[in-house]
Each structure stands twice: as C-alpha cells, then as structure tokens.
C-alpha positions in Angstrom: -82.8 -119.0 -146.7 -83.8 -120.3 -143.3 -82.6 -123.2 -141.3 -85.5 -125.4 -142.4 -84.7 -129.0 -143.3 -85.3 -128.2 -147.0 -82.7 -125.5 -146.9 -80.2 -127.5 -144.9 -80.5 -130.4 -147.4 -80.0 -128.0 -150.3 -76.9 -126.6 -148.7 -75.6 -130.2 -148.2 -76.3 -131.1 -151.8 -74.5 -128.0 -153.0 -71.5 -128.8 -150.8 -71.5 -132.4 -152.0 -71.7 -131.3 -155.7 -69.3 -128.4 -155.6 -67.4 -128.4 -152.2 -68.9 -125.0 -151.5 -71.5 -124.3 -148.7 -72.6 -120.9 -149.9 -76.1 -121.6 -151.3 -77.1 -118.0 -150.8 -74.4 -116.9 -153.2 -76.0 -118.8 -156.1 -78.3 -117.1 -158.5 -82.0 -117.5 -157.6 -82.7 -120.0 -160.4 -79.8 -122.3 -159.3 -81.0 -122.1 -155.6 -84.5 -123.0 -156.8 -83.1 -125.9 -158.8 -81.4 -127.3 -155.8 -84.5 -126.8 -153.7 -86.6 -128.6 -156.3 -84.1 -131.5 -156.3 -84.4 -131.8 -152.5 -88.2 -131.6 -152.7 -88.2 -134.5 -155.2 -85.9 -136.5 -153.0 -88.0 -135.9 -149.9 -91.2 -136.8 -151.7 -89.6 -140.0 -152.9 -89.1 -141.0 -149.2 -92.7 -140.0 -148.2 -93.7 -143.7 -147.7 -91.7 -145.1 -144.8 -90.0 -148.4 -145.3 -90.8 -151.4 -143.0 -87.5 -150.8 -141.2 -88.5 -147.2 -140.5 -91.9 -148.3 -139.2 -90.4 -150.9 -137.0 -88.0 -148.3 -135.6 -90.9 -146.0 -134.8 -92.8 -148.7 -133.0 -89.9 -149.1 -130.6 -90.3 -145.6 -129.2 -91.9 -145.5 -125.8 -94.0 -142.4 -125.3 -95.1 -140.9 -121.9 -97.8 -143.0 -120.2 -96.3 -146.2 -121.5 -97.9 -145.5 -124.8 -96.4 -146.9 -128.0 -97.3 -145.8 -131.5 -99.5 -148.0 -133.7 -98.2 -148.7 -137.2 -100.7 -146.4 -138.8 -99.8 -143.6 -136.4 -96.1 -144.0 -137.2 -96.8 -143.9 -141.0 -99.1 -140.8 -140.7 -96.6 -138.9 -138.5 -93.8 -139.6 -141.0 -95.9 -138.6 -144.0 -97.0 -135.4 -142.3 -93.4 -134.5 -141.4 -92.2 -135.0 -144.9 -95.1 -133.0 -146.3 -94.2 -130.2 -143.8 -90.5 -130.3 -144.8 -91.3 -130.0 -148.5 -93.4 -126.8 -148.1 -91.4 -125.2 -145.2 
C-alpha cells in the first residue's frame, strides 16, 4: 500500500466500517474489495457539481489568470482519473 489517495480512502473506509486502521493486515481479496468500493465512489464524483465548478473559478492563479469553466471541469476529471488508477 502507498499513500495514494485511493489507499488513504480505503483505510478511512475500513476504519469507519470496523474501527481498525490496519488495511494491510486484511487478506488481499478484502483489500481489493475496499479499493474497488473506493474506485466506484471516486468515479461517481468524476463530474463536478456546479458548486465545485464555482469554487474552482474563484482561484486566482499567477499572472492574474482565472480558470475557465471547461478548464476547471477537465482538471477535476483528470485528477479523479489519476486517483482511480494510482
């Protein structure tokens, strides 16, 4: 296990479900089950909500640049995609 977002989320889910934070102590099939649950959850959030997009549009980047809505959506989608496969 690494410290990737997917692994951190799986540990948090295990702790929520069992009160234990020892994901690595589980048999491989249970670890994979938790990771699959987290992947499904992340994929369900792949399309950002309007509130998420509005929040991204408030970020001021260097050079006084602000993200366009499409840029914000694409960045979020790519980040979720990366988290799912990391």
